[in-house]
C-alpha positions in Angstrom: 95.0 92.4 100.9 96.1 90.3 98.0 96.6 92.6 95.0 95.0 90.0 92.7 91.9 89.5 94.8 88.5 90.2 93.3 87.0 92.4 96.0 83.4 93.0 97.0 84.0 96.7 96.3 85.1 95.9 92.7 82.2 93.6 92.1 79.7 96.2 93.4 81.3 99.0 91.2 81.2 96.7 88.2 77.6 95.7 88.9 76.6 99.4 89.0 78.5 100.2 85.7 77.5 97.2 83.6 73.9 97.1 82.2 72.1 94.0 83.5 70.7 91.3 81.3 73.3 91.6 78.5 76.4 89.5 77.8 79.6 90.5 79.4 83.1 89.5 78.2 85.8 89.0 80.9 89.3 89.6 79.7 92.0 88.0 81.9 95.6 89.0 81.6 97.9 86.7 83.5 101.5 86.6 84.8 102.5 83.3 86.4 104.7 82.7 89.3 107.7 80.4 88.6 106.5 78.2 91.6 103.0 78.3 93.0 102.8 79.8 96.5 99.9 78.5 98.5 98.9 80.0 101.8 100.0 78.2 104.9 97.6 75.4 105.7 96.3 74.9 102.1 97.1 71.3 101.2 98.6 71.2 97.7 101.6 69.5 96.2 104.3 71.8 94.8 104.0 72.9 91.2 104.6 75.8 88.8 102.2 78.7 88.7 101.2 77.7 85.2 100.3 74.2 86.4 98.4 75.6 89.4 96.3 77.7 87.1 95.6 75.3 84.3 95.4 72.0 86.3 93.9 73.3 89.5 92.2 76.7 89.2 90.5 76.2 85.8 89.0 72.7 86.6 87.8 74.0 90.0 86.3 77.1 88.4 84.6 75.0 85.7 83.1 72.7 88.3 81.6 75.6 90.2 80.4 77.2 87.0 78.8 74.1 85.5 75.4 74.7 84.0 75.8 78.5 83.9 75.8 80.5 80.6 79.6 80.8 80.0 81.5 80.3 76.8 85.3 80.4 76.6 86.2 82.6 73.6 90.0 82.6 73.6 92.9 81.5 75.7 96.6 81.7 74.6 100.1 83.0 75.2 100.9 86.7 74.9 103.7 86.7 72.2 104.8 90.3 72.3 104.0 93.7 73.8 103.8 96.4 71.2 102.7 99.2 73.6 103.4 99.5 77.3 106.2 99.5 79.8 109.2 97.5 78.6 109.5 96.0 82.1 105.9 94.8 82.0 105.6 91.1 81.3 102.4 89.0 80.7 102.2 85.3 80.0 98.7 84.6 78.8 95.3 86.2 78.0 91.9 84.6 78.2 88.5 85.9 77.1 85.3 84.4 78.4 81.7 85.3 77.6 79.1 85.2 80.4 75.4 85.5 79.9 75.5 88.6 82.1 77.5 90.1 84.9 75.2 88.5 87.5 76.3 85.1 86.2 80.0 86.0 86.7 79.3 87.3 90.2 77.2 84.3 91.1 80.4 82.2 90.7 83.1 84.4 92.2 81.1 86.0 95.1 80.6 82.7 96.9 82.2 81.1 99.9 82.9 78.0 97.8 84.9 80.0 95.3 86.8 81.8 98.0 87.6 78.5 99.8 88.1 76.0 97.0 88.9 77.9 93.8 90.5 81.3 94.5 93.5 79.8 96.5 94.7 78.2 93.3 94.5 81.5 91.4 96.3 83.3 94.2 99.0 80.7 94.3 99.5 80.6 90.6 99.6 84.3 89.7 102.2 86.9 90.3 100.1 89.5 88.7 96.6 89.6 87.1 94.3 92.0 85.4 90.6 91.4 84.9 88.5 93.6 82.6 84.7 93.5 82.0 83.9 94.3 78.4 80.7 94.8 76.3 80.4 93.8 72.7 80.0 97.0 70.6 79.9 95.5 67.1 
């Protein structure tokens, strides 16, 4: 299994843990590959991992999510790590607000996402963390 895959088990566990009907904030922590690595048979021109993510994954995700209650809150480079393993390297972080967890799931738990969107994320990222957050203030 791909270590950056969003699994059905993870979605089910998150759905049980996250109260329904309230906004959820998804924090993405990203490390790009120098060169995107697509699966055999996926037709895509060579590019960097950063290009695959920003020029292919994000536009494909936005098309699939069009009309849903989603608001980008932040996206930018990680400048320094103050706490953590010195060998750990992250390139960017992004924070997006979804109307609720069901909205997020309705996008990523689809055959269209798996077929047309996720391959760009898989090709682009060497490592990835995704955290579901609630606003407490």
